[in-house]
VEXZA-52722 format. One record per residue (C-alpha): z, x, y; residue in one letter. Coordinates in pm, whole numbers, plus 32768, in hexadecimal, padded with zeros to 4 digits. Each point is the difference from the previous one (the first is absolute). Layout:
VEXZA-52722
ZXYA ...
This chain:
VEXZA-52722
800880017FF1M 7FAD808E816CE 80B47F1580C4K 8104804B80C8K 816B7F637FBBI 810F7FC180CDG 81577F917FC7F 80D57F49810EI 816B80287F6BG 8033808C7EA4C 813E7FA47F4AG 80247FEE7E8CN 7ED37F257FD4M 7F2180CC80E8G 8063815A7F82K 7F9E7F627EB1A 7EA77F958073I 7FE2814780C7L 807F80ED7EB0G 7F417F2E7F1FG 7EB1802480D5L 80368161801EI 802680437EA0A 7EEA7F1B7F9AS 7F0C811380A1G 7F517ED180CAQ 80428099812EV 80758170809AL 81547FFD80BDP 7F3280838116G 7F577E97801BQ 814F7F688012I 80DF7FA3814EW 81577F9E8002V 80DB7F63810EY 817B7FB37FE4T 80EE7FF88117P 80B680E67F6CS 7F56816F805AP 80DF80B67F10D 7F8B7F067EB8K 7E978046806DV 803D8161800EA 808F7FF87E8FA 7EC57F247FA4L 7F11812280ABH 80D981157F14D 7FD67F337ED4Q 7EAF7F5E8004F 7F3F80F180FFG 7FA77E9980BEI 7FE27FEB8188N 811E7FD580B7A 7FAF7F0A810FA 80B57FCE814CE 7FDF7E7E8024S 7F837ED27F55A 7ED17FF3810AQ 7FA2813D7F79E 7FEF7F967EC1V 7F2B7EC5805CA 7F1380D180D1Q 7FC080F47EB5I 80007F3D7EB9A 7F1E7F1E7F5AD 80FA7F4D7F33I 815E7FCE8098I 81417FBC7F2AF 80F67F6280C6A 812A803C7F30A 81187F6C80DFV 80F37F0A7FBDK 7FAD7EA1802BP 80C47FC7813BG 7F5B810580D8I 7EAD7FCB7F60M 7F4B7F0A8109I 80CB80DC8137K 7F51814B7F4CV 7ED27F717FC2L 7FD37F56816ES 80298162808AE 7EEF80B07F50I 7F077EF18015T 7F408099811CS 8009814E7F56S 7F3D7FA07F0AL 7E8580397FB3N 7F247EE87FCBK 7FD480247E77D 816E805D7FACS 809D7F557ED3L 814F7FBC801DV 80DD7FCE7EBDV 815E7F768015S 811880157EF2I 80FF7F3880ABA 807C7ED87F25A 7FC47EB480B5G 7F2A804F811CV 7ECD7F277FD1T 7EB480538046L 80067F0D813FD 813480A28080Q 7F4A815D7FECL 7ECD7F8F80A7A 80B17F77810ER 8097814B804FA 7EC580D07FB2L 7EEA7F138080G 7F577F0C7F22H 7EAA80E28021D 80DE81037F0CR 7FDA80537EA5K 813E7FBF7F3EI 808C80097EC6I 81357F8E7FA5R 80A980BE7EB3A 81567FDD7F3DM 804981357F28P 81547FD57F2EN 80E781117FCCT 7F8E807D7EACP 7EE880B580E8A 811880E2804BL 7FD3809D7E95V 7E737FF08025N 80257EA27F08A 7FC57EE78126G 7F5E7ED57FFFM 7F4D7F9D815BT 7F6B7EB680A4S 7EED804C80EEV 7F9F7EDF80F2T 7EC8804480F7P 7FAB7F37811FN 7E927F827FFFA 7F9C81398101L 805480DD7EE0V 7ED080867F56T 7FE680437E81P 7FFB816D8028E 813F7FFF80CED 80A57F227EFCT 7F8980E77EC6A 807D811F80DED 817F7F698028V 80057F987E94L 7F9B81527FA2N 812E809080E1I 80E67F0A7F59F 7F7D80537EA6R 8086817F8036C 814E7F827FB0F 7FEB7EE27F27G 7F207EAE7FF7E 7F707F3B8104A 7F367EAE800FE 7F7D7F3F812CV 80C37E99802BI 7FB57EFC80C6A 81207FD2811BE 807A7ECA7F7BP 805C809A7EB6M 80D380F080C7I 81417F2C7F89H 7F9A80147E8AP 7FDA8194804FV 816080048075V 809B7F537F03G 7F42809D7ECEV 8003815F80BFS 8095804D8123G 81407F697FB6S 7FE3802B7E6FS 808081717FFAP 817B7F81803EA 80097EF27EF0Y 7F7180F77F0DV 80F280FC804CF 81097EE07FDAM 7F587FD87EB0F 802881737F97I 817B80148099E 80407EE47F15A 7F6B80727EC3M 80AC81668070A 81607F477FF4D 7FC87F3C7EB0A 7F8B816B7F90A 8141809D8064V 80F77EF57F6FL 7F5680537EBFG 80908169803BG 7EB680B08098M 806380F88129P 7F827F508135R 7F028116806AA 7F4E7FE17EB0Q 80197EAA8006A 7F4E7FF5815CY 7ED280E97F7AK 7FE07F0D7ED6F 7FF17EBE80B2A 7F00808C8113A 7F2980A27EFAQ 7FEE7ED07F4CA 7F9A7F3D812FV 7EED80F38073M 7F79800D7EA4G 7FF77E987FD8S 7F457FC18154A 7F1080FF7FA0K 7FA47F487EBEM 7FC37EBF80DBV 7F2E80E280C5L 7F3B80C87F0DE 7FD37F147ECET 7FB47EE980BBG 80B57F1D7F14E 80B17EC78061H 817C805C8039P 80597EE97F28G 7F3880A77EEBA 809481668048L 815D7F5A7FEBK 7FBF7F607EC9D 7F9481507F61M 816B8065802EV 80857ED27F57C 803380237E96S 80657EBD7F43P 81697FD78005G 803E815880B9G 80D680798126T 7EEE7FC6810AT 7FB67E947FBAI 81577FBC8003E 804580B68151A 7EB37F368063V 809C7EBE7F8CR 815980508100V 7F018040811AL 7F5E7EB07FC3E 81577F587FE2E 8051806B814AK 7EE17FB180C8G 7F8981728033F 7EA97F7E8057R 80607ED780CFA 80F680DF80D7A 7ED9811F803BV 7F007EEE804AI 80EC7F458103E 807E812E8092A 7EB0806E8054M 7FA87EB280A1T 8105802B80D3K 7FB081618077C 7EA77F8B804EM 807B7EE980ADE 810480DA80C4K 7EA480C08039S 7F387F198089E 812A7F5B80E7N 80348172807DS 7E7E80198061A 7FFA7ECA80F0N 7F7680728143P 81237F2880C3D 80FB80AF7F54D 7F70818B7FDAF 80C280828153R 813C7F967F3CR 7F97805B7EA5T 7F0D812F7FFCS 80E481048013G 80E47F657EC4R 7ED97F817F2BH 7FE480E87EE2F 8174801A7FECG 801F7E91800CA 7F277FB67F0AV 807380FB7EEDT 818B7FB58070S 7FA37E9B7FF4G 7F6F801A7E94F 813280D77F6FL 81057EFC8082C 7F467F207F30F 7FE480C17EDAV 816880587FFDK 80767EA97FE6R 7EF77FA27EF2Q 804C814C7F4AI 81667FB37FC6C 7F757EB77F4BR 7F1E80ED7EFEF 816780A97F7DQ 7EFF811D7FB1P 810E80AF7F27L 7FE57ED47F13T 7EE280C37F61I 80B681297FD6V 80FD7F367F20T 7EDF7F9E7F4AH 7F5C81467FDAL 818180B17FAEW 7FFA7EEC7ED4V 7EAC80537F8EQ 7FF681898000R 81257FEA7F0BR 7EFF7F8C7F14N 7F3281297FC9P 7EDE7F497F6BH 7FDD7F1E811ET 7E938009809FN 7FF480708136P 
């Protein structure tokens, strides 16, 4: 890629994009300009990656072909309003701020600007992110392809229509939080069974990662993959029975529905000033509160009791 890339703001997610882009070899460090309000942080990024340290957001806007706006949602509109006069005619602005709509971005930048709204998730920090990419009508297919390729440097990316942003929040943006809860609950059960905690986390996390990889790589329906593990009369089907009895699926669906509703309500333009700075945290924390109430009903350690009885019989199928 021969285009110049700019970053305005470079927190954890911005740094994940920057690092993935450089590691991919798609662009050279000399093609990248970064500005943050902290000169020390920009200097550290220059020392680490060899990028160009910009002295202002306006400098980035003047130089770069693709500008990643990676500041907090609460100040995104203000920052973009300050750079709009510095942008070139064909500049492409990519916002990664949760809850800031294309219309709100266009009102700040101008309705004649090429804008993409993107939503990466936190696994991007370990090169396993999932990013939704939503271009406005002025963005060309070539521009969209360039941005998709950038996000695919540290995971996967798909084009999503803006009305689907709220399901994206539920199934991708916030979902790492509840996957972490699931891993934690499994590890707690293993600790109850006598396994050291560090080892329990490793086994649980690896099982989740491997299971996800099977879904992605085999193309099999998740239900079919579940059935492959459940031997007749075995320990796994007993655990599945308890999860079904305690309403595991229903709780996940209901919790994600509440998450999506919270996302949609928080994105209401009338409420934007009040909610934008807290949007992503509110979505995730609202989900967590709901799940914590639901998880108490599951009594997940009941599963361990069943499995503990089963393991006393060495001839029991897994």
